[in-house]
C-alpha positions, 0 to 999 in steps of 0.5 A, a space after each residue: 266451209 264454214 267458218 267455225 270450222 275454219 276459225 274453231 270459234 262457236 257459231 253463238 260467238 261468231 254471231 254475237 261480234 256479228 250484232 256487235 259489229 251491226 250495233 253500233 255501225 247503226 247507232 253511227 248511221 242513226 247519230 249522223 242522219 240526225 245530225 243532218 236533220 233526216 227527216 222520212 218521206 215515205 215509209 214500207 212497212 214489212 213484217 216477215 217471217 224469221 223462220 219456220 215457226 212463230 218468230 217474226 219481224 216487222 222492219 219500218 223503211 224510208 223508201 228514198 234513202 233506205 234507212 230502217 228507222 225502225 225494226 221489231 223482232 217478235 214471236 
């Protein structure tokens, strides 16, 4: 059963709340990494389609820490 049918909250509101939570968690993680002197060692780059059409994302990730120092959505 979908969360929207249980909560009666529109899916767009749920998506916005999830995005805010993830943004806050990523900002906190970034502050922690910076405070600990984090420096990426080996980077991996991946470009992938978000869905059919012309929506893509690029992700740059540190292999050793599984930290994503950069991500970008583009169309």
